[in-house]
Backbone atoms as SQL, in Angstrom:
CREATE TABLE atoms (id INTEGER PRIMARY KEY, chain TEXT, resi INTEGER, resn TEXT, atom TEXT, x REAL, y REAL, z REAL);
INSERT INTO atoms VALUES
  (1, 'A', 1, 'MET', 'N', -46.919, 139.681, 2.122),
  (2, 'A', 1, 'MET', 'CA', -45.623, 139.121, 3.353),
  (3, 'A', 1, 'MET', 'C', -46.215, 140.242, 4.320),
  (4, 'A', 2, 'SER', 'N', -45.761, 140.065, 5.686),
  (5, 'A', 2, 'SER', 'CA', -46.104, 140.817, 6.771),
  (6, 'A', 2, 'SER', 'C', -44.881, 141.865, 7.128),
  (7, 'A', 3, 'PRO', 'N', -44.966, 142.616, 7.409),
  (8, 'A', 3, 'PRO', 'CA', -43.611, 143.217, 7.874),
  (9, 'A', 3, 'PRO', 'C', -43.121, 143.046, 9.068),
  (10, 'A', 4, 'ASN', 'N', -41.888, 143.102, 9.126),
  (11, 'A', 4, 'ASN', 'CA', -40.836, 142.505, 10.843),
  (12, 'A', 4, 'ASN', 'C', -41.443, 143.491, 11.909),
  (13, 'A', 5, 'HIS', 'N', -41.648, 143.287, 12.878),
  (14, 'A', 5, 'HIS', 'CA', -42.454, 144.324, 13.789),
  (15, 'A', 5, 'HIS', 'C', -40.977, 144.267, 14.873),
  (16, 'A', 6, 'ASN', 'N', -40.278, 143.724, 14.700),
  (17, 'A', 6, 'ASN', 'CA', -39.029, 143.555, 15.726),
  (18, 'A', 6, 'ASN', 'C', -38.386, 145.022, 16.160),
  (19, 'A', 7, 'THR', 'N', -38.094, 145.219, 17.379),
  (20, 'A', 7, 'THR', 'CA', -37.358, 146.298, 17.799),
  (21, 'A', 7, 'THR', 'C', -35.499, 145.915, 17.285),
  (22, 'A', 8, 'LEU', 'N', -35.133, 147.462, 17.140),
  (23, 'A', 8, 'LEU', 'CA', -33.726, 147.484, 16.441),
  (24, 'A', 8, 'LEU', 'C', -32.736, 146.233, 17.498),
  (25, 'A', 9, 'ALA', 'N', -33.255, 146.349, 18.956),
  (26, 'A', 9, 'ALA', 'CA', -32.291, 145.324, 19.676),
  (27, 'A', 9, 'ALA', 'C', -33.066, 143.996, 19.363),
  (28, 'A', 10, 'GLN', 'N', -33.844, 143.708, 19.033),
  (29, 'A', 10, 'GLN', 'CA', -34.335, 142.455, 18.544),
  (30, 'A', 10, 'GLN', 'C', -33.459, 141.961, 17.347),
  (31, 'A', 11, 'SER', 'N', -33.666, 142.496, 16.522),
  (32, 'A', 11, 'SER', 'CA', -32.964, 142.412, 15.308),
  (33, 'A', 11, 'SER', 'C', -31.318, 142.225, 15.143),
  (34, 'A', 12, 'PHE', 'N', -31.248, 142.885, 16.309),
  (35, 'A', 12, 'PHE', 'CA', -29.518, 142.984, 16.412),
  (36, 'A', 12, 'PHE', 'C', -29.123, 141.628, 17.077),
  (37, 'A', 13, 'ALA', 'N', -30.079, 141.449, 17.995),
  (38, 'A', 13, 'ALA', 'CA', -29.513, 140.092, 18.683),
  (39, 'A', 13, 'ALA', 'C', -30.379, 138.876, 17.642),
  (40, 'A', 14, 'ALA', 'N', -31.022, 138.990, 16.664),
  (41, 'A', 14, 'ALA', 'CA', -31.258, 138.014, 16.033),
  (42, 'A', 14, 'ALA', 'C', -29.849, 137.775, 14.920),
  (43, 'A', 15, 'LEU', 'N', -29.093, 138.506, 14.874),
  (44, 'A', 15, 'LEU', 'CA', -27.732, 138.722, 13.869),
  (45, 'A', 15, 'LEU', 'C', -26.767, 137.369, 14.496),
  (46, 'A', 16, 'PRO', 'N', -26.231, 136.783, 13.697),
  (47, 'A', 16, 'PRO', 'CA', -25.052, 135.542, 13.972),
  (48, 'A', 16, 'PRO', 'C', -24.005, 136.381, 15.056),
  (49, 'A', 17, 'PRO', 'N', -23.572, 135.663, 15.800),
  (50, 'A', 17, 'PRO', 'CA', -22.432, 136.201, 16.716),
  (51, 'A', 17, 'PRO', 'C', -21.389, 136.857, 15.948),
  (52, 'A', 18, 'ALA', 'N', -20.947, 136.339, 14.904),
  (53, 'A', 18, 'ALA', 'CA', -19.783, 136.550, 14.120),
  (54, 'A', 18, 'ALA', 'C', -20.263, 138.271, 13.412),
  (55, 'A', 19, 'THR', 'N', -21.343, 138.293, 13.011),
  (56, 'A', 19, 'THR', 'CA', -21.836, 139.308, 12.558),
  (57, 'A', 19, 'THR', 'C', -22.357, 140.660, 12.962),
  (58, 'A', 20, 'ARG', 'N', -22.375, 140.352, 14.426),
  (59, 'A', 20, 'ARG', 'CA', -22.961, 141.211, 15.497),
  (60, 'A', 20, 'ARG', 'C', -21.156, 141.550, 15.881),
  (61, 'A', 21, 'LEU', 'N', -20.490, 140.719, 16.279),
  (62, 'A', 21, 'LEU', 'CA', -19.001, 141.246, 16.417),
  (63, 'A', 21, 'LEU', 'C', -18.493, 142.451, 15.484),
  (64, 'A', 22, 'LYS', 'N', -18.440, 141.757, 14.289),
  (65, 'A', 22, 'LYS', 'CA', -17.805, 142.691, 13.218),
  (66, 'A', 22, 'LYS', 'C', -18.742, 144.042, 13.094),
  (67, 'A', 23, 'LEU', 'N', -19.655, 143.997, 13.173),
  (68, 'A', 23, 'LEU', 'CA', -20.503, 145.101, 13.290),
  (69, 'A', 23, 'LEU', 'C', -20.291, 146.055, 14.548),
  (70, 'A', 24, 'SER', 'N', -19.856, 145.739, 15.521),
  (71, 'A', 24, 'SER', 'CA', -19.368, 146.481, 16.851),
  (72, 'A', 24, 'SER', 'C', -18.278, 147.181, 16.529),
  (73, 'A', 25, 'LEU', 'N', -17.408, 145.938, 16.088),
  (74, 'A', 25, 'LEU', 'CA', -16.030, 146.599, 15.987),
  (75, 'A', 25, 'LEU', 'C', -15.812, 147.330, 15.107),
  (76, 'A', 26, 'SER', 'N', -16.387, 147.529, 14.030),
  (77, 'A', 26, 'SER', 'CA', -16.722, 148.514, 12.842),
  (78, 'A', 26, 'SER', 'C', -16.749, 149.908, 13.357),
  (79, 'A', 27, 'VAL', 'N', -18.125, 150.027, 14.003),
  (80, 'A', 27, 'VAL', 'CA', -18.794, 150.888, 14.793),
  (81, 'A', 27, 'VAL', 'C', -17.787, 152.047, 15.578),
  (82, 'A', 28, 'CYS', 'N', -17.094, 150.773, 16.354),
  (83, 'A', 28, 'CYS', 'CA', -15.788, 151.394, 17.525),
  (84, 'A', 28, 'CYS', 'C', -14.593, 152.023, 16.605),
  (85, 'A', 29, 'ALA', 'N', -14.322, 151.257, 15.566),
  (86, 'A', 29, 'ALA', 'CA', -13.225, 151.904, 14.839),
  (87, 'A', 29, 'ALA', 'C', -13.683, 153.063, 14.110),
  (88, 'A', 30, 'VAL', 'N', -14.691, 152.966, 13.528),
  (89, 'A', 30, 'VAL', 'CA', -15.226, 154.874, 12.914),
  (90, 'A', 30, 'VAL', 'C', -15.349, 155.578, 13.737),
  (91, 'A', 31, 'ALA', 'N', -15.738, 155.411, 15.462),
  (92, 'A', 31, 'ALA', 'CA', -15.604, 156.340, 16.351),
  (93, 'A', 31, 'ALA', 'C', -14.170, 156.780, 16.850),
  (94, 'A', 32, 'GLY', 'N', -13.361, 155.510, 16.731),
  (95, 'A', 32, 'GLY', 'CA', -11.876, 155.814, 17.352),
  (96, 'A', 32, 'GLY', 'C', -10.961, 156.601, 16.108),
  (97, 'A', 33, 'ILE', 'N', -11.278, 156.327, 15.011),
  (98, 'A', 33, 'ILE', 'CA', -11.107, 157.346, 13.336),
  (99, 'A', 33, 'ILE', 'C', -11.275, 159.058, 13.890),
  (100, 'A', 34, 'GLY', 'N', -12.874, 159.097, 13.969),
  (101, 'A', 34, 'GLY', 'CA', -13.005, 160.255, 14.284),
  (102, 'A', 34, 'GLY', 'C', -12.957, 160.923, 15.272),
  (103, 'A', 35, 'LEU', 'N', -12.345, 160.207, 16.582),
  (104, 'A', 35, 'LEU', 'CA', -11.143, 161.057, 17.528),
  (105, 'A', 35, 'LEU', 'C', -10.030, 161.638, 17.050),
  (106, 'A', 36, 'LEU', 'N', -9.192, 160.463, 16.391),
  (107, 'A', 36, 'LEU', 'CA', -7.993, 160.732, 16.160),
  (108, 'A', 36, 'LEU', 'C', -7.999, 161.884, 14.993),
  (109, 'A', 37, 'ILE', 'N', -9.404, 162.257, 14.081),
  (110, 'A', 37, 'ILE', 'CA', -9.404, 163.046, 13.067),
  (111, 'A', 37, 'ILE', 'C', -9.501, 164.107, 13.906),
  (112, 'A', 38, 'SER', 'N', -10.510, 164.228, 14.742),
  (113, 'A', 38, 'SER', 'CA', -11.057, 165.592, 15.301),
  (114, 'A', 38, 'SER', 'C', -9.509, 166.154, 16.373),
  (115, 'A', 39, 'ASP', 'N', -8.625, 165.085, 16.766),
  (116, 'A', 39, 'ASP', 'CA', -7.401, 165.607, 17.667),
  (117, 'A', 39, 'ASP', 'C', -6.612, 166.278, 16.611),
  (118, 'A', 40, 'TYR', 'N', -6.448, 165.755, 15.262),
  (119, 'A', 40, 'TYR', 'CA', -5.519, 166.349, 14.309),
  (120, 'A', 40, 'TYR', 'C', -5.466, 167.488, 13.862),
  (121, 'A', 41, 'LEU', 'N', -7.052, 167.478, 14.005),
  (122, 'A', 41, 'LEU', 'CA', -7.894, 168.794, 13.078),
  (123, 'A', 41, 'LEU', 'C', -7.589, 169.874, 14.118),
  (124, 'A', 42, 'GLU', 'N', -7.444, 169.835, 15.219),
  (125, 'A', 42, 'GLU', 'CA', -7.456, 170.637, 16.678),
  (126, 'A', 42, 'GLU', 'C', -6.329, 171.019, 16.614),
  (127, 'A', 43, 'ALA', 'N', -5.326, 170.375, 16.416),
  (128, 'A', 43, 'ALA', 'CA', -3.946, 170.850, 16.619),
  (129, 'A', 43, 'ALA', 'C', -3.080, 171.427, 15.452),
  (130, 'A', 44, 'LYS', 'N', -3.577, 171.409, 14.131),
  (131, 'A', 44, 'LYS', 'CA', -3.742, 172.213, 13.242),
  (132, 'A', 44, 'LYS', 'C', -4.489, 173.104, 13.008),
  (133, 'A', 45, 'MET', 'N', -5.784, 173.345, 13.376),
  (134, 'A', 45, 'MET', 'CA', -6.485, 174.788, 13.489),
  (135, 'A', 45, 'MET', 'C', -6.686, 174.625, 14.728),
  (136, 'A', 46, 'PRO', 'N', -6.125, 175.519, 15.544),
  (137, 'A', 46, 'PRO', 'CA', -6.592, 175.400, 16.992),
  (138, 'A', 46, 'PRO', 'C', -7.881, 176.188, 17.351),
  (139, 'A', 47, 'PRO', 'N', -8.768, 176.566, 17.848),
  (140, 'A', 47, 'PRO', 'CA', -10.041, 177.100, 18.212),
  (141, 'A', 47, 'PRO', 'C', -9.674, 178.499, 18.481),
  (142, 'A', 48, 'PRO', 'N', -10.457, 179.480, 18.407),
  (143, 'A', 48, 'PRO', 'CA', -10.353, 180.692, 18.248),
  (144, 'A', 48, 'PRO', 'C', -10.517, 181.063, 20.083),
  (145, 'A', 49, 'PRO', 'N', -9.847, 182.296, 20.273),
  (146, 'A', 49, 'PRO', 'CA', -9.796, 182.115, 21.470),
  (147, 'A', 49, 'PRO', 'C', -11.296, 182.721, 22.216),
  (148, 'A', 50, 'LYS', 'N', -11.725, 182.435, 23.279),
  (149, 'A', 50, 'LYS', 'CA', -12.975, 182.547, 23.543),
  (150, 'A', 50, 'LYS', 'C', -13.457, 184.088, 24.651),
  (151, 'A', 51, 'ILE', 'N', -14.240, 184.895, 24.251),
  (152, 'A', 51, 'ILE', 'CA', -14.048, 186.213, 24.169),
  (153, 'A', 51, 'ILE', 'C', -15.487, 186.434, 25.338),
  (154, 'A', 52, 'ASN', 'N', -15.025, 186.864, 26.156),
  (155, 'A', 52, 'ASN', 'CA', -16.080, 187.174, 27.063),
  (156, 'A', 52, 'ASN', 'C', -17.034, 188.276, 27.201),
  (157, 'A', 53, 'LYS', 'N', -17.944, 188.734, 26.708),
  (158, 'A', 53, 'LYS', 'CA', -18.292, 189.826, 26.092),
  (159, 'A', 53, 'LYS', 'C', -19.079, 190.321, 27.446),
  (160, 'A', 54, 'HIS', 'N', -19.333, 189.559, 28.619),
  (161, 'A', 54, 'HIS', 'CA', -20.038, 190.195, 29.973),
  (162, 'A', 54, 'HIS', 'C', -19.281, 190.722, 31.042),
  (163, 'A', 55, 'HIS', 'N', -17.487, 190.506, 30.642),
  (164, 'A', 55, 'HIS', 'CA', -16.917, 190.688, 31.757),
  (165, 'A', 55, 'HIS', 'C', -16.238, 192.008, 31.306),
  (166, 'A', 56, 'THR', 'N', -16.138, 193.026, 32.408),
  (167, 'A', 56, 'THR', 'CA', -15.875, 194.424, 31.970),
  (168, 'A', 56, 'THR', 'C', -14.237, 194.662, 33.130),
  (169, 'A', 57, 'GLU', 'N', -13.440, 194.826, 32.570),
  (170, 'A', 57, 'GLU', 'CA', -12.302, 195.351, 33.306),
  (171, 'A', 57, 'GLU', 'C', -12.539, 196.306, 34.159),
  (172, 'A', 58, 'GLU', 'N', -12.010, 196.604, 35.320),
  (173, 'A', 58, 'GLU', 'CA', -12.064, 197.789, 36.231),
  (174, 'A', 58, 'GLU', 'C', -10.530, 198.176, 36.444);
């Protein structure tokens, strides 16, 4: 058997439409959950204040 030399886009396009839809929705769901988790964590643990080391007060 010879290896498949399709690009990722060609392999994705070769999938049945229902499978492509499920895969795309899954990727979007994971991205959305990641955004929600990062917002939640930022609210619980705010980032430390930025310190400007190059600014001198006169």
